[in-house]
MARROPA-355479 format. One line per 10 residues: number of its first residue (from 0); their letters; for each residue x, z, y of N, C-alpha, C. Coordinates in steps of 0.05 Angstrom, whole numbers, always signed. Last residue first. Layout:
N
NUM	a	X/Z/Y/X/Z/Y/X/Z/Y ~ ...
end
This chain:
113
112	ssvtvqtghg	+1250/-582/-632/+1267/-578/-608/+1292/-595/-611 ~ +1186/-610/-651/+1214/-601/-657/+1230/-599/-631 ~ +1122/-594/-665/+1140/-602/-643/+1168/-591/-649 ~ +1066/-612/-700/+1092/-600/-703/+1111/-611/-681 ~ +1000/-603/-715/+1018/-612/-694/+1044/-597/-697 ~ +950/-619/-761/+975/-605/-757/+991/-618/-734 ~ +882/-610/-752/+904/-629/-754/+929/-615/-745 ~ +820/-588/-784/+843/-585/-767/+864/-607/-771 ~ +773/-586/-810/+797/-578/-825/+821/-576/-808 ~ +722/-558/-765/+734/-579/-782/+759/-568/-796
102	wfptavphcy	+668/-513/-762/+696/-518/-758/+705/-541/-775 ~ +608/-483/-739/+621/-506/-751/+651/-509/-742 ~ +571/-447/-720/+589/-438/-741/+607/-460/-753 ~ +570/-446/-647/+560/-456/-673/+579/-446/-695 ~ +592/-436/-598/+567/-422/-606/+554/-435/-630 ~ +623/-499/-588/+620/-471/-581/+593/-461/-589 ~ +649/-538/-638/+626/-537/-619/+621/-507/-613 ~ +716/-550/-644/+695/-531/-651/+673/-533/-629 ~ +777/-573/-673/+756/-575/-654/+732/-559/-663 ~ +843/-547/-683/+815/-550/-692/+797/-555/-669
92	yvatdepkls	+910/-552/-702/+890/-554/-681/+863/-561/-692 ~ +962/-513/-723/+940/-530/-732/+919/-529/-711 ~ +1024/-518/-685/+1000/-504/-695/+982/-524/-709 ~ +1069/-518/-633/+1066/-523/-661/+1044/-506/-673 ~ +1079/-502/-583/+1053/-515/-587/+1049/-522/-616 ~ +1131/-484/-583/+1110/-464/-586/+1082/-476/-586 ~ +1160/-531/-572/+1159/-521/-600/+1137/-500/-603 ~ +1119/-571/-527/+1139/-551/-532/+1138/-542/-561 ~ +1102/-631/-491/+1100/-612/-514/+1124/-595/-518 ~ +1083/-662/-448/+1105/-642/-445/+1104/-621/-467
82	nmqlyvttka	+1013/-667/-467/+1038/-677/-455/+1058/-655/-453 ~ +958/-684/-501/+978/-663/-499/+1004/-676/-490 ~ +890/-692/-499/+915/-705/-492/+936/-683/-487 ~ +840/-688/-542/+859/-670/-529/+885/-685/-524 ~ +771/-706/-545/+799/-712/-546/+815/-689/-534 ~ +712/-717/-584/+726/-701/-563/+756/-706/-567 ~ +657/-760/-596/+685/-753/-600/+696/-737/-577 ~ +612/-793/-596/+611/-765/-606/+639/-756/-614 ~ +611/-839/-568/+626/-840/-593/+625/-813/-607 ~ +582/-822/-525/+572/-845/-539/+586/-847/-566
72	ndrsitfrgk	+613/-781/-504/+588/-774/-518/+577/-798/-534 ~ +676/-766/-504/+660/-791/-503/+635/-786/-518 ~ +717/-721/-468/+698/-727/-488/+685/-754/-483 ~ +778/-682/-461/+758/-701/-451/+739/-707/-474 ~ +831/-641/-438/+809/-645/-457/+789/-665/-444 ~ +899/-641/-431/+874/-650/-419/+853/-655/-440 ~ +958/-603/-418/+938/-613/-437/+913/-621/-421 ~ +988/-586/-374/+1001/-603/-395/+980/-616/-413 ~ +958/-554/-342/+976/-573/-329/+990/-591/-349 ~ +956/-502/-389/+946/-513/-364/+966/-530/-351
62	vadayatdgg	+973/-477/-434/+973/-506/-435/+964/-519/-409 ~ +971/-423/-424/+995/-434/-438/+996/-464/-437 ~ +921/-411/-405/+944/-412/-386/+968/-426/-398 ~ +871/-454/-430/+888/-430/-433/+911/-433/-414 ~ +821/-486/-389/+845/-486/-406/+858/-458/-408 ~ +762/-524/-380/+776/-499/-376/+799/-498/-396 ~ +717/-570/-347/+738/-563/-366/+750/-536/-359 ~ +657/-608/-345/+673/-586/-334/+692/-576/-355 ~ +623/-645/-369/+651/-652/-364/+668/-631/-350 ~ +573/-633/-385/+576/-646/-359/+604/-653/-352
52	stitavlerq	+581/-605/-430/+568/-630/-433/+570/-647/-407 ~ +648/-577/-422/+619/-576/-423/+607/-604/-426 ~ +705/-561/-458/+692/-580/-441/+662/-579/-444 ~ +764/-521/-466/+736/-526/-470/+726/-547/-451 ~ +825/-503/-501/+810/-516/-479/+781/-519/-487 ~ +845/-463/-536/+863/-480/-521/+848/-492/-497 ~ +840/-400/-567/+826/-421/-553/+846/-436/-535 ~ +873/-385/-629/+870/-381/-600/+856/-405/-588 ~ +883/-347/-688/+872/-371/-675/+867/-366/-645 ~ +943/-308/-693/+914/-312/-694/+906/-338/-681
42	kgparrywsm	+1003/-326/-730/+988/-318/-707/+958/-322/-710 ~ +1031/-350/-771/+1034/-321/-767/+1019/-310/-743 ~ +1033/-412/-739/+1041/-396/-762/+1045/-367/-755 ~ +976/-420/-695/+1004/-423/-701/+1012/-406/-725 ~ +918/-452/-686/+929/-429/-701/+958/-435/-708 ~ +874/-470/-633/+897/-474/-650/+905/-448/-663 ~ +816/-506/-610/+830/-482/-617/+856/-489/-631 ~ +775/-539/-565/+798/-541/-583/+810/-514/-586 ~ +704/-550/-557/+729/-536/-553/+750/-544/-572 ~ +643/-566/-523/+663/-571/-544/+689/-557/-537
32	vntsfksgsa	+577/-553/-516/+603/-547/-504/+623/-550/-527 ~ +529/-602/-533/+547/-581/-541/+570/-578/-522 ~ +502/-647/-520/+494/-623/-506/+512/-599/-513 ~ +522/-687/-551/+523/-691/-522/+516/-666/-507 ~ +512/-670/-604/+539/-670/-593/+538/-671/-563 ~ +466/-668/-634/+467/-651/-611/+494/-651/-597 ~ +466/-698/-679/+452/-710/-656/+455/-693/-631 ~ +524/-709/-719/+503/-692/-709/+492/-702/-682 ~ +597/-708/-724/+570/-718/-731/+549/-700/-719 ~ +655/-722/-686/+635/-703/-695/+609/-718/-703
22	acslrlsggl	+723/-730/-685/+698/-744/-687/+677/-724/-699 ~ +774/-716/-645/+756/-703/-664/+729/-716/-663 ~ +843/-729/-633/+815/-737/-632/+799/-721/-651 ~ +901/-719/-593/+884/-712/-615/+856/-722/-611 ~ +959/-748/-574/+930/-748/-568/+915/-742/-593 ~ +1022/-726/-550/+1004/-733/-572/+976/-732/-562 ~ +1089/-729/-526/+1060/-729/-522/+1045/-737/-547 ~ +1150/-691/-514/+1134/-713/-522/+1104/-710/-517 ~ +1180/-646/-506/+1174/-663/-483/+1156/-687/-489 ~ +1208/-647/-570/+1205/-632/-545/+1201/-651/-522
12	sclaeggsaq	+1175/-693/-615/+1198/-680/-603/+1191/-665/-577 ~ +1132/-692/-671/+1136/-698/-643/+1160/-682/-633 ~ +1109/-721/-731/+1127/-702/-718/+1133/-711/-690 ~ +1040/-737/-741/+1067/-745/-737/+1084/-724/-723 ~ +989/-714/-741/+1005/-713/-766/+1034/-721/-762 ~ +950/-712/-703/+973/-694/-701/+993/-695/-724 ~ +906/-744/-708/+925/-750/-687/+949/-733/-687 ~ +841/-712/-719/+864/-729/-727/+883/-732/-703 ~ +784/-680/-747/+805/-681/-727/+828/-698/-737 ~ +718/-683/-756/+743/-695/-768/+763/-697/-746
2	lqv	+663/-646/-773/+683/-650/-752/+709/-660/-765 ~ +593/-647/-783/+620/-651/-794/+639/-657/-771 ~ +535/-608/-789/+555/-621/-770/+582/-623/-785
end
């Protein structure tokens, strides 16, 4: 499985929005629970959001109400819409099929104040 995340390379200002995409290879995408994680400088990786194959979602408290995870099984792509961005959202964001050993390279999100 290969995971290619994108969308975070541009510098974003406080209150701005970004949409991350993660294109996944592999025939099992539609059945995988997909997730987004992030790792901020000097901190451990943390779970941001998950989405089941049926579209049920869950979010970390820090992003609830601001971020939206979605998926397009036909395109084998998972998205993370990030609104009302804050400097503390600055991190490398990774997509990850839950309960698998696969991780992509991540995409850098930088939010300036």
